[in-house]
TORVEX-944247 format. One record per residue (C-alpha): residue number from 1; z, x, y. Coordinates in Angstrom, 1 decimal, decimal comma, m for minus. Each point is the difference from the previous one (the first is absolute). Example, Ala and Ser with C-alpha at 12.3 -4.5 7.8 and 13.67 -1.06 7.14 Angstrom:
<node><num>1</num><pz>7,8</pz><px>12,3</px><py>m4,5</py></node>
<node><num>2</num><pz>m0,7</pz><px>1,4</px><py>3,4</py></node>
This chain:
<node><num>1</num><pz>m0,1</pz><px>0,4</px><py>m0,3</py></node>
<node><num>2</num><pz>1,2</pz><px>2,6</px><py>2,5</py></node>
<node><num>3</num><pz>m3,8</pz><px>1,6</px><py>m0,8</py></node>
<node><num>4</num><pz>m1,6</pz><px>m3,4</px><py>0,9</py></node>
<node><num>5</num><pz>1,9</pz><px>m0,8</px><py>3,4</py></node>
<node><num>6</num><pz>m0,8</pz><px>4,1</px><py>0,7</py></node>
<node><num>7</num><pz>m3,6</pz><px>m0,5</px><py>m0,8</py></node>
<node><num>8</num><pz>m0,2</pz><px>m3,2</px><py>2,2</py></node>
<node><num>9</num><pz>1,5</pz><px>1,6</px><py>2,8</py></node>
<node><num>10</num><pz>m2,8</pz><px>2,9</px><py>m0,2</py></node>
<node><num>11</num><pz>m2,8</pz><px>m2,3</px><py>m0,4</py></node>
<node><num>12</num><pz>1,3</pz><px>m1,7</px><py>3,5</py></node>
<node><num>13</num><pz>0,7</pz><px>3,6</px><py>1,3</py></node>
<node><num>14</num><pz>m3,9</pz><px>0,3</px><py>m1,0</py></node>
<node><num>15</num><pz>m1,4</pz><px>m2,5</px><py>1,6</py></node>
<node><num>16</num><pz>m0,6</pz><px>m0,2</px><py>4,0</py></node>
<node><num>17</num><pz>1,4</pz><px>m2,6</px><py>2,1</py></node>
<node><num>18</num><pz>m3,1</pz><px>m0,8</px><py>1,6</py></node>
<node><num>19</num><pz>m2,0</pz><px>m0,7</px><py>m3,8</py></node>
<node><num>20</num><pz>0,0</pz><px>m3,4</px><py>m1,3</py></node>
<node><num>21</num><pz>1,8</pz><px>m0,7</px><py>m3,1</py></node>
<node><num>22</num><pz>m3,4</pz><px>m1,0</px><py>m1,9</py></node>
<node><num>23</num><pz>m1,6</pz><px>3,3</px><py>0,7</py></node>
<node><num>24</num><pz>0,6</pz><px>3,4</px><py>m2,1</py></node>
<node><num>25</num><pz>m1,1</pz><px>2,3</px><py>2,6</py></node>
<node><num>26</num><pz>m0,6</pz><px>0,0</px><py>4,1</py></node>
<node><num>27</num><pz>m3,5</pz><px>0,9</px><py>m0,5</py></node>
<node><num>28</num><pz>m0,4</pz><px>m3,0</px><py>m2,5</py></node>
<node><num>29</num><pz>1,4</pz><px>m2,0</px><py>3,0</py></node>
<node><num>30</num><pz>m2,4</pz><px>1,7</px><py>2,5</py></node>
<node><num>31</num><pz>m3,2</pz><px>m1,1</px><py>m1,9</py></node>
<node><num>32</num><pz>1,4</pz><px>m3,2</px><py>m0,5</py></node>
<node><num>33</num><pz>0,6</pz><px>m0,8</px><py>3,3</py></node>
<node><num>34</num><pz>m3,2</pz><px>1,8</px><py>1,6</py></node>
<node><num>35</num><pz>m2,3</pz><px>m1,8</px><py>m2,5</py></node>
<node><num>36</num><pz>1,7</pz><px>m3,9</px><py>1,3</py></node>
<node><num>37</num><pz>m0,9</pz><px>1,7</px><py>3,6</py></node>
<node><num>38</num><pz>m3,5</pz><px>0,9</px><py>m1,1</py></node>
<node><num>39</num><pz>m0,3</pz><px>m4,0</px><py>m1,4</py></node>
<node><num>40</num><pz>1,4</pz><px>m1,3</px><py>3,1</py></node>
<node><num>41</num><pz>m2,4</pz><px>1,9</px><py>2,2</py></node>
<node><num>42</num><pz>m2,9</pz><px>m1,0</px><py>m2,0</py></node>
<node><num>43</num><pz>1,0</pz><px>m3,3</px><py>0,4</py></node>
<node><num>44</num><pz>0,4</pz><px>0,3</px><py>3,4</py></node>
<node><num>45</num><pz>m3,7</pz><px>1,4</px><py>0,1</py></node>
<node><num>46</num><pz>m1,2</pz><px>m3,0</px><py>m1,4</py></node>
<node><num>47</num><pz>1,7</pz><px>m2,2</px><py>2,6</py></node>
<node><num>48</num><pz>m1,6</pz><px>1,8</px><py>2,7</py></node>
<node><num>49</num><pz>m3,2</pz><px>0,2</px><py>m1,6</py></node>
<node><num>50</num><pz>m0,5</pz><px>m3,7</px><py>m0,2</py></node>
<node><num>51</num><pz>1,0</pz><px>m0,2</px><py>3,9</py></node>
<node><num>52</num><pz>m2,9</pz><px>2,7</px><py>0,5</py></node>
<node><num>53</num><pz>m2,4</pz><px>m1,8</px><py>m2,0</py></node>
<node><num>54</num><pz>0,6</pz><px>m3,0</px><py>1,8</py></node>
<node><num>55</num><pz>m0,3</pz><px>1,8</px><py>3,4</py></node>
<node><num>56</num><pz>m3,2</pz><px>1,6</px><py>m1,8</py></node>
<node><num>57</num><pz>m1,8</pz><px>m3,0</px><py>m0,4</py></node>
<node><num>58</num><pz>1,1</pz><px>m2,2</px><py>3,2</py></node>
<node><num>59</num><pz>m1,7</pz><px>3,1</px><py>1,9</py></node>
<node><num>60</num><pz>m3,1</pz><px>m0,1</px><py>m1,9</py></node>
<node><num>61</num><pz>m0,1</pz><px>m3,8</px><py>1,1</py></node>
<node><num>62</num><pz>0,7</pz><px>0,6</px><py>3,6</py></node>
<node><num>63</num><pz>m0,8</pz><px>3,7</px><py>0,9</py></node>
<node><num>64</num><pz>m0,5</pz><px>m1,1</px><py>3,6</py></node>
<node><num>65</num><pz>3,8</pz><px>m1,3</px><py>0,8</py></node>
<node><num>66</num><pz>0,9</pz><px>3,4</px><py>m1,6</py></node>
<node><num>67</num><pz>m1,7</pz><px>1,5</px><py>3,2</py></node>
<node><num>68</num><pz>1,8</pz><px>m2,0</px><py>1,9</py></node>
<node><num>69</num><pz>3,5</pz><px>0,4</px><py>m1,3</py></node>
<node><num>70</num><pz>m0,3</pz><px>4,0</px><py>m0,1</py></node>
<node><num>71</num><pz>m0,1</pz><px>m0,6</px><py>3,8</py></node>
<node><num>72</num><pz>3,0</pz><px>m1,5</px><py>m0,3</py></node>
<node><num>73</num><pz>2,1</pz><px>2,1</px><py>m1,8</py></node>
<node><num>74</num><pz>2,0</pz><px>3,1</px><py>1,4</py></node>
<node><num>75</num><pz>m1,3</pz><px>2,7</px><py>m1,7</py></node>
<node><num>76</num><pz>2,4</pz><px>2,8</px><py>2,0</py></node>
<node><num>77</num><pz>2,9</pz><px>m1,5</px><py>m1,4</py></node>
<node><num>78</num><pz>m1,4</pz><px>m0,5</px><py>m3,8</py></node>
<node><num>79</num><pz>m0,8</pz><px>3,7</px><py>0,2</py></node>
<node><num>80</num><pz>3,5</pz><px>1,1</px><py>1,5</py></node>
<node><num>81</num><pz>1,5</pz><px>m2,2</px><py>m3,1</py></node>
<node><num>82</num><pz>m2,0</pz><px>2,2</px><py>m2,2</py></node>
<node><num>83</num><pz>1,0</pz><px>3,0</px><py>1,4</py></node>
<node><num>84</num><pz>3,9</pz><px>m1,2</px><py>m0,6</py></node>
<node><num>85</num><pz>m0,7</pz><px>m1,4</px><py>m3,5</py></node>
<node><num>86</num><pz>m1,7</pz><px>3,4</px><py>m0,8</py></node>
<node><num>87</num><pz>3,1</pz><px>2,0</px><py>1,1</py></node>
<node><num>88</num><pz>2,4</pz><px>m2,7</px><py>m1,8</py></node>
<node><num>89</num><pz>m1,8</pz><px>0,9</px><py>m3,0</py></node>
<node><num>90</num><pz>0,8</pz><px>3,6</px><py>0,8</py></node>
<node><num>91</num><pz>3,5</pz><px>m0,6</px><py>0,8</py></node>
<node><num>92</num><pz>0,5</pz><px>m2,3</px><py>m3,3</py></node>
<node><num>93</num><pz>m1,8</pz><px>3,1</px><py>m2,3</py></node>
<node><num>94</num><pz>2,2</pz><px>2,4</px><py>2,1</py></node>
<node><num>95</num><pz>2,9</pz><px>m2,1</px><py>m1,2</py></node>
<node><num>96</num><pz>m0,8</pz><px>m0,2</px><py>m3,9</py></node>
<node><num>97</num><pz>m0,3</pz><px>3,8</px><py>0,3</py></node>
<node><num>98</num><pz>3,3</pz><px>1,0</px><py>1,8</py></node>
<node><num>99</num><pz>1,6</pz><px>m2,2</px><py>m2,7</py></node>
<node><num>100</num><pz>m1,9</pz><px>2,0</px><py>m2,9</py></node>
<node><num>101</num><pz>0,9</pz><px>3,3</px><py>1,2</py></node>
<node><num>102</num><pz>3,7</pz><px>m0,5</px><py>1,2</py></node>
<node><num>103</num><pz>1,9</pz><px>2,2</px><py>2,0</py></node>
<node><num>104</num><pz>m1,3</pz><px>3,0</px><py>m1,1</py></node>
<node><num>105</num><pz>m3,3</pz><px>m0,2</px><py>0,9</py></node>
<node><num>106</num><pz>m1,6</pz><px>m0,1</px><py>3,3</py></node>
<node><num>107</num><pz>0,6</pz><px>m3,4</px><py>1,9</py></node>
<node><num>108</num><pz>1,7</pz><px>m1,3</px><py>m2,9</py></node>
<node><num>109</num><pz>3,2</pz><px>m1,7</px><py>m0,5</py></node>
<node><num>110</num><pz>1,4</pz><px>m3,3</px><py>1,1</py></node>
<node><num>111</num><pz>0,2</pz><px>0,6</px><py>3,5</py></node>
<node><num>112</num><pz>m3,7</pz><px>0,7</px><py>0,2</py></node>
<node><num>113</num><pz>m0,9</pz><px>m2,3</px><py>m2,2</py></node>
<node><num>114</num><pz>1,6</pz><px>m3,0</px><py>2,1</py></node>
<node><num>115</num><pz>m1,5</pz><px>1,5</px><py>3,0</py></node>
<node><num>116</num><pz>m3,2</pz><px>m0,3</px><py>m1,3</py></node>
<node><num>117</num><pz>0,4</pz><px>m3,6</px><py>m1,0</py></node>
<node><num>118</num><pz>1,3</pz><px>m0,7</px><py>3,7</py></node>
<node><num>119</num><pz>m3,4</pz><px>1,2</px><py>0,7</py></node>
<node><num>120</num><pz>m2,0</pz><px>m2,2</px><py>m2,1</py></node>
<node><num>121</num><pz>2,6</pz><px>m2,9</px><py>0,9</py></node>
<node><num>122</num><pz>m0,7</pz><px>0,5</px><py>3,8</py></node>
<node><num>123</num><pz>m3,9</pz><px>0,3</px><py>m0,3</py></node>
<node><num>124</num><pz>m0,3</pz><px>m2,6</px><py>m2,3</py></node>
<node><num>125</num><pz>2,3</pz><px>m2,2</px><py>3,3</py></node>
<node><num>126</num><pz>m2,5</pz><px>1,2</px><py>2,5</py></node>
<node><num>127</num><pz>m2,9</pz><px>m1,1</px><py>m2,2</py></node>
<node><num>128</num><pz>1,7</pz><px>m3,9</px><py>0,3</py></node>
<node><num>129</num><pz>0,9</pz><px>0,9</px><py>3,5</py></node>
<node><num>130</num><pz>m3,8</pz><px>0,5</px><py>0,9</py></node>
<node><num>131</num><pz>m1,1</pz><px>m2,7</px><py>m2,3</py></node>
<node><num>132</num><pz>2,3</pz><px>m2,2</px><py>2,8</py></node>
<node><num>133</num><pz>m1,6</pz><px>0,6</px><py>2,4</py></node>
<node><num>134</num><pz>m3,5</pz><px>0,0</px><py>m1,3</py></node>
<node><num>135</num><pz>1,1</pz><px>m3,5</px><py>m1,5</py></node>
<node><num>136</num><pz>1,7</pz><px>m1,0</px><py>3,7</py></node>
<node><num>137</num><pz>m3,6</pz><px>0,8</px><py>1,6</py></node>
<node><num>138</num><pz>m1,8</pz><px>m2,5</px><py>m2,8</py></node>
<node><num>139</num><pz>2,0</pz><px>m2,6</px><py>0,4</py></node>
<node><num>140</num><pz>0,0</pz><px>0,5</px><py>4,5</py></node>
<node><num>141</num><pz>m4,0</pz><px>m0,3</px><py>m0,6</py></node>
<node><num>142</num><pz>0,8</pz><px>m3,4</px><py>m2,4</py></node>
<node><num>143</num><pz>m1,6</pz><px>2,0</px><py>m2,8</py></node>
<node><num>144</num><pz>2,0</pz><px>m1,9</px><py>m2,7</py></node>
<node><num>145</num><pz>m1,3</pz><px>m0,9</px><py>m3,5</py></node>
<node><num>146</num><pz>m1,7</pz><px>m2,9</px><py>m0,9</py></node>
<node><num>147</num><pz>0,7</pz><px>m3,4</px><py>1,7</py></node>
<node><num>148</num><pz>2,3</pz><px>1,4</px><py>2,9</py></node>
<node><num>149</num><pz>m3,1</pz><px>2,3</px><py>0,8</py></node>
<node><num>150</num><pz>m0,1</pz><px>m0,5</px><py>3,9</py></node>
<node><num>151</num><pz>m1,4</pz><px>2,8</px><py>1,9</py></node>
<node><num>152</num><pz>1,1</pz><px>0,3</px><py>4,1</py></node>
<node><num>153</num><pz>m3,6</pz><px>0,9</px><py>0,6</py></node>
<node><num>154</num><pz>1,2</pz><px>1,0</px><py>3,5</py></node>
<node><num>155</num><pz>2,3</pz><px>2,7</px><py>m1,2</py></node>
<node><num>156</num><pz>m3,1</pz><px>1,0</px><py>m3,1</py></node>
<node><num>157</num><pz>m2,6</pz><px>0,6</px><py>2,6</py></node>
<node><num>158</num><pz>2,2</pz><px>2,0</px><py>1,8</py></node>
<node><num>159</num><pz>1,2</pz><px>2,0</px><py>m2,5</py></node>
<node><num>160</num><pz>m2,7</pz><px>0,6</px><py>m2,0</py></node>
<node><num>161</num><pz>m3,4</pz><px>0,8</px><py>0,0</py></node>
<node><num>162</num><pz>m3,0</pz><px>m0,6</px><py>m3,2</py></node>
<node><num>163</num><pz>m1,9</pz><px>2,7</px><py>m1,4</py></node>
<node><num>164</num><pz>m2,8</pz><px>0,0</px><py>2,9</py></node>
<node><num>165</num><pz>2,8</pz><px>0,9</px><py>2,8</py></node>
<node><num>166</num><pz>0,3</pz><px>m4,1</px><py>1,4</py></node>
<node><num>167</num><pz>2,7</pz><px>m1,5</px><py>0,4</py></node>
<node><num>168</num><pz>1,1</pz><px>m2,6</px><py>m3,3</py></node>
<node><num>169</num><pz>m0,3</pz><px>m3,7</px><py>1,5</py></node>
<node><num>170</num><pz>m0,2</pz><px>m2,1</px><py>m3,3</py></node>
<node><num>171</num><pz>1,2</pz><px>0,6</px><py>m3,7</py></node>
<node><num>172</num><pz>m1,9</pz><px>m1,7</px><py>m2,8</py></node>
<node><num>173</num><pz>2,0</pz><px>m2,4</px><py>m2,1</py></node>
<node><num>174</num><pz>m0,1</pz><px>2,3</px><py>m2,9</py></node>
<node><num>175</num><pz>2,2</pz><px>2,3</px><py>1,6</py></node>
<node><num>176</num><pz>3,5</pz><px>m1,9</px><py>m0,7</py></node>
<node><num>177</num><pz>m1,0</pz><px>0,7</px><py>m3,8</py></node>
<node><num>178</num><pz>m0,1</pz><px>3,8</px><py>1,2</py></node>
<node><num>179</num><pz>3,2</pz><px>m0,5</px><py>1,1</py></node>
<node><num>180</num><pz>1,8</pz><px>m1,6</px><py>m2,4</py></node>
<node><num>181</num><pz>m1,6</pz><px>2,7</px><py>m2,6</py></node>
<node><num>182</num><pz>1,0</pz><px>2,8</px><py>2,6</py></node>
<node><num>183</num><pz>4,0</pz><px>m1,3</px><py>0,2</py></node>
<node><num>184</num><pz>0,2</pz><px>m1,0</px><py>m4,0</py></node>
<node><num>185</num><pz>m1,3</pz><px>3,6</px><py>m1,0</py></node>
<node><num>186</num><pz>2,1</pz><px>2,0</px><py>2,7</py></node>
<node><num>187</num><pz>2,3</pz><px>m2,5</px><py>m0,4</py></node>
<node><num>188</num><pz>0,5</pz><px>0,4</px><py>m3,6</py></node>
<node><num>189</num><pz>0,0</pz><px>4,0</px><py>0,4</py></node>
<node><num>190</num><pz>2,6</pz><px>m0,1</px><py>2,6</py></node>
<node><num>191</num><pz>2,7</pz><px>m2,0</px><py>m2,5</py></node>
<node><num>192</num><pz>m0,7</pz><px>2,8</px><py>m2,2</py></node>
<node><num>193</num><pz>0,6</pz><px>2,6</px><py>2,6</py></node>
<node><num>194</num><pz>3,3</pz><px>m1,8</px><py>0,8</py></node>
<node><num>195</num><pz>0,9</pz><px>m0,2</px><py>m4,0</py></node>
<node><num>196</num><pz>m0,1</pz><px>4,1</px><py>0,4</py></node>
<node><num>197</num><pz>1,9</pz><px>0,0</px><py>2,5</py></node>
<node><num>198</num><pz>2,7</pz><px>m2,0</px><py>m1,7</py></node>
<node><num>199</num><pz>0,0</pz><px>2,1</px><py>m2,7</py></node>
<node><num>200</num><pz>m0,4</pz><px>3,5</px><py>1,3</py></node>
<node><num>201</num><pz>3,7</pz><px>m1,4</px><py>1,9</py></node>
<node><num>202</num><pz>1,1</pz><px>m0,2</px><py>m3,4</py></node>
<node><num>203</num><pz>m0,9</pz><px>3,4</px><py>m0,9</py></node>
<node><num>204</num><pz>1,9</pz><px>1,3</px><py>2,9</py></node>
<node><num>205</num><pz>3,0</pz><px>m1,2</px><py>m0,7</py></node>
<node><num>206</num><pz>m0,2</pz><px>1,1</px><py>m3,8</py></node>
<node><num>207</num><pz>m1,3</pz><px>3,3</px><py>1,4</py></node>
<node><num>208</num><pz>3,9</pz><px>0,1</px><py>1,8</py></node>
<node><num>209</num><pz>1,5</pz><px>m0,7</px><py>m2,7</py></node>
<node><num>210</num><pz>m1,4</pz><px>3,0</px><py>m2,0</py></node>
<node><num>211</num><pz>m1,8</pz><px>m1,9</px><py>m2,9</py></node>
<node><num>212</num><pz>m3,1</pz><px>2,4</px><py>0,5</py></node>
<node><num>213</num><pz>m0,6</pz><px>3,1</px><py>m0,8</py></node>
<node><num>214</num><pz>m2,7</pz><px>2,8</px><py>m2,1</py></node>
<node><num>215</num><pz>1,4</pz><px>m2,2</px><py>m3,3</py></node>
<node><num>216</num><pz>m0,6</pz><px>m3,5</px><py>1,5</py></node>
<node><num>217</num><pz>m2,3</pz><px>m1,0</px><py>2,8</py></node>
<node><num>218</num><pz>m2,0</pz><px>m2,6</px><py>m1,8</py></node>
<node><num>219</num><pz>1,1</pz><px>m3,0</px><py>2,5</py></node>
<node><num>220</num><pz>m1,7</pz><px>2,3</px><py>2,7</py></node>
<node><num>221</num><pz>m2,8</pz><px>0,8</px><py>m1,4</py></node>
<node><num>222</num><pz>m1,1</pz><px>m3,4</px><py>m1,4</py></node>
<node><num>223</num><pz>0,8</pz><px>m1,6</px><py>3,8</py></node>
<node><num>224</num><pz>m2,4</pz><px>3,2</px><py>1,4</py></node>
<node><num>225</num><pz>m2,7</pz><px>m1,2</px><py>m2,6</py></node>
<node><num>226</num><pz>0,3</pz><px>m3,8</px><py>1,2</py></node>
<node><num>227</num><pz>m0,2</pz><px>1,0</px><py>3,9</py></node>
<node><num>228</num><pz>m2,8</pz><px>2,7</px><py>m0,7</py></node>
<node><num>229</num><pz>m2,0</pz><px>m3,4</px><py>m1,5</py></node>
<node><num>230</num><pz>1,3</pz><px>m1,7</px><py>3,1</py></node>
<node><num>231</num><pz>m2,0</pz><px>2,5</px><py>2,2</py></node>
<node><num>232</num><pz>m2,9</pz><px>0,2</px><py>m1,9</py></node>
<node><num>233</num><pz>m0,6</pz><px>m3,8</px><py>0,1</py></node>
<node><num>234</num><pz>0,3</pz><px>0,4</px><py>3,5</py></node>
<node><num>235</num><pz>m2,7</pz><px>2,8</px><py>0,6</py></node>
<node><num>236</num><pz>m2,1</pz><px>m2,6</px><py>m1,5</py></node>
<node><num>237</num><pz>1,0</pz><px>m2,8</px><py>2,1</py></node>
<node><num>238</num><pz>0,1</pz><px>1,6</px><py>2,9</py></node>
<node><num>239</num><pz>m4,2</pz><px>0,4</px><py>0,5</py></node>
C-alpha cells in the first residue's frame, strides 16, 4: 500500500499542472489543441468565403455600383488600419516567442510577453477607434444599409467627387445594397477583432499569473493564430 501511494505521488509530481488529465504528455496536448484551432480556423475561412462569394456575385451584377462605392470609402483610414493590423500580427508573434524562449532569451520572459500582448491589444483598439470614425462619417452622410439608406446629398456633393473629378450629386438606388454588404462584412470582421481583444486580455491576465513559459505557451500561440487569420481576412477585405 505504501509503495502504491508513493508511486501515485511520483506520478502526480511528474504530471505538470498545465497538463490536462486526459493527455499523457505536453506535446500530445499541444498537438491536439493546435489541431482543434486549425479546424476552427478552417470553419472561419469557409464562413468568410461565403461572404466573399456573395460580394463577388453582386459585384458582377452591378459593376457600376462599385465604381460609385469606391469614391465613397475612405481609403486612407482603411490603409492605416491595414498597417495597424499588420503590426499587431508582429507583436502577437513576438508574444508567442517571448513565452517560448523564457527568461533566458532576448525579449523573452513574462514581462516581455506581457508587453507584446499589451501592444497587440492597443493596436486592436486603435483599429476599432479608426473604424468608429469611418462608420461615423458614413452615418453622417446617411450611408446606412438597406431601407435606412438616406444620403444627405448636400454633404455628399461637398465631400465626394466621382472618377471624372465632378461632384457626386446623385446616387443609384442599388447603393443601399452596396452599403449593406459593406457594413455586413466589415461589421462581422469588427466582431472578430473585439473577440480577439477579449481573448488577449485573458492571455495577459494568465501571463501575469505566471502560467506561461517555455514548457507551456499553447494558449498564446492559439490566440496568435486566430489573430493572424483576422488580419489576413482584413487584407482581402480592404481592397
